[in-house]
N, C-alpha and C positions, 0 to 999 in steps of 0.2 A: 973670126971677126967678119962682119959684113962690110960692104963697100962704104957704108957710112961711118965706120969706126965703132959702131955699137955691137954688143955681143950678138953673135949669130944664134938663131933658134927658130923654132916653128911658130909663126904668128898664130894667135888664137882668134878665130872668127872665120868669116868667109867673104869672098869678094862680092861687093854689091855694085849698083849701077854707077856710082861715082859722079853723077851729074852735079854741077855747081854753076854759080854765076858770080861775077865780080860784084862785090858790095852786098852779097846776099845775107851775110851774118852781122851786118853793122849794128843791129839792135842789141843782140846779145853781147857783142864786143863793148858797146857803150855801157851797158849795164854792168859788165864785169869790171871795167875800168873804174866805175864809180862806187863799187861795192867795198866798204871798209873791211869786210871779212876776207875778201880776196886779196886786198892790199896787205892785210895782216899775215895771211898765209904765205905771201911772197916776200915778207919782210925778213929775209935771210941774206947772207953775204952773196950767194949765187943763185937767185931764184930761177927755177926751171918750169916752163909750161909746155904742155903737149897738145897739139891739135890732132886728134885721132880721127882718121878717115877723111882727109881733106879733099879727096876725090880726084877727078880727072885732070884738074889744074891746081897749082899751088897758091892761087890768088888769095883765097880766104885765110890761109895760114899766114901769109905775109901781111895781110891787112890786120889780122889779130895781133901780130907782133907790133906793128906800128901803133895801133890804138892803145894797147896795154902799156907800151913803153913810155907813153906820156905820163902815166901814173906810177910805173915801176921801171925806171930807166935802165936798171941793170938786168932786166929780164932776158934770159936765153929761151929760145923757142925751137922745138923740134916738131916737124910735121911727120906723122906716121901714116903709112898706107899699107894695106894687106896685099895689094896688087903690085908685084915687082915692076910691071910696065909703067907704073905711075910715079916711080921714084925719080926725082930730078936732082940736079946739082944744087949746092947751097946758093941762096940769093938773098940779098937785103938782110943779112945777118940771121937767116933762118936755115937750119939743116933739115934734110928730109931723109927718111929711112924706112925700112921695111918693119912693120910691126902691127900688132892687133891689140886685143884687150889686155894682154900681158904687158903692154907698153914697152916692149923691146928691152926689158931689163932696166929701164930708167926709173928714177924715184922723183917724179915731178911734184911740185907744190900745187900745180893747177892742171887740170885736164879739161879740155873742151871736146865733147863727142857729140857732134850735131849731124842729124839726118843719117845716122848709122843704124841704130837699133830699130828705126822705123821699118826697116826691111827684114827684121827678124820676127819670130813668133814671140808672143807675150811671155810664154813659159821660159824663154831663153834670157829674159831680162835680168832676173836675179843673179844668174851665173856671171853674166857680163859685168854687172855692177861689182860683184864680189872680186872678180879678177882685177878690175881697175883699182878698187879700194885697197887690195892687198899690195899694190905697187906704189901707193902714194907715199910721199915723204910725211913725217909727222906733222899733223895739222893741215894736211893737204885737202883740196876741195875738187869736186867734179861738177861740171855743168853739162848735163845731158839733155838733149831736146831735139826739136823739129821745127822747121819753118817752111813757108811756101817757096815757090821757085824764085821769087824776086825779093824775098825777105820782108814783105809788108806785114806778115803775121808770124809771130814766133812764140813758142811755148817751151819752157825748160824746167828741169828739176835740179836743184842744188843739193849735192850730197857731200857728206864728209866720210871719214873712215867707219862710222857706225851705221850710216844709212841716210835716207832722204831727209832733207830739212824743210824744204818749201817748194812750192810751184809758182812760177811766174808766167803770166801771159802778157805779151807786148805787141802792140799793133799801131799801124799808121792810122790816125783817127779819120783822115779824109777818105779812106778806102774801106771802111768797115762800118756797117750799119748797126750791128749789135755784137756784144762781146761773145755770144754763143757761136758766132761764125768762126771762131778760132778752134772749135771742137775738132774739126778735121785735121788740125795740126797738133793735137795733144800728143805728148810723148807716148811711146808704146806701152808703158806701164799703166796708162790711164785711158787710152783712146777707145778701148772696147768696153769701158765702164761708163761711158756717157749714155746711160739708159735710165729710165725712170726708176727712182728709188736709190740710186747710187749717189755718193757724196759729190762727185765732180759734176754730175748732171744737175743736182740741186744748186750748186754754186753758180753755174752758168745761167740757170733759170732766174735765180735771184738777181744776178748782175744785169740781165736783160730787163727785169722789172724796174730796177733802180735807174737804168739808163733811160727807159721810157718816161719815168716820172720826172727825170731831170730835163725833159725836152725844152722847157722854158728857158734854160741856160744856153741853148744853142746859139742865141743871138750874140753871145760872147765868144763863140768858137767851140769846137768839139773837145778841146783839151780842158777848157773850163767846165764844160758840161760833164766830162768824165770825172773831174775832181769832185764835183758836187754829187754825182752818182756814187762815187766810191765812199763818200762820207755816209750816204744813206745806206750803203751796203754794210758798213761797219756798224751803224746804228741798228741795223736789223739783226745783229748778233754774229755776223761773220768776222772772224779775226783777221782783218785786212792789215797788211804791212804798208804803211804810208811812206813812200820814198822821200828823201830830202832833196831840196834844190829844184830848179826848173827842169822840166823834161820835155823833149820834143815828141815823145811817144806816149800813148796811153798804156799804163802799166797796172796790172792786177797781180799782187803777190799775196799768197796765203800760206800758212803753215801746212806741212805735209799731212798733219792730223786732220785737216779740214777736207781733204780730198782722197785720203788713202782708201783703196778698195776694201770693201768689207771682207 
């Protein structure tokens, strides 16, 4: 047994930079807490979530627990790190342990793996996905993505046990001039496919055109402008998922089929 009380074993993966910042993952946390599919996946007597690769400090794992427990009060959360030097003692109801893509033998209902695969090769992504999928509890979900250093621009893929479901782009409207500026933060499975002729490149180009056409709505604020642009995007034939409720972020969510590499 490891010092965390979890089964000992060789973590799958390799040590990466581990840089992080307080409040960096607030956008994905808010989206997860509001997602009815994630709430349903965690609607079990003892829901378990894993924050995989929380980095050099445990702040984002603790923040994830706080935000998700507002929607899922009984949630247990374990932060996993592949670097033994980064393992810390439990705090604020969160445990920390040594682990990688095998998820330390746990069977979580939800896994968040952010800014981890960005430092891998694209060819390594399917194996990492498969390892995490194999460890999910029945009906479990994975949120795998990337964001900038202070969390103003985030992109993530939602996966279940069968594969990717959808792609979401989320950004602070006051700090982004065009949706395509999120291209540099696309998940590893897509970032090298932002080239002319590929699906994700077409999506970003179309989103930019709709954003420019919606310029007249800027007087009502960038969030209203984006809502209008998103409607135009849907009218142009893109299968856009429209979120419910009021949002503080600009969100663009599309089915995986709309951006899957050829």
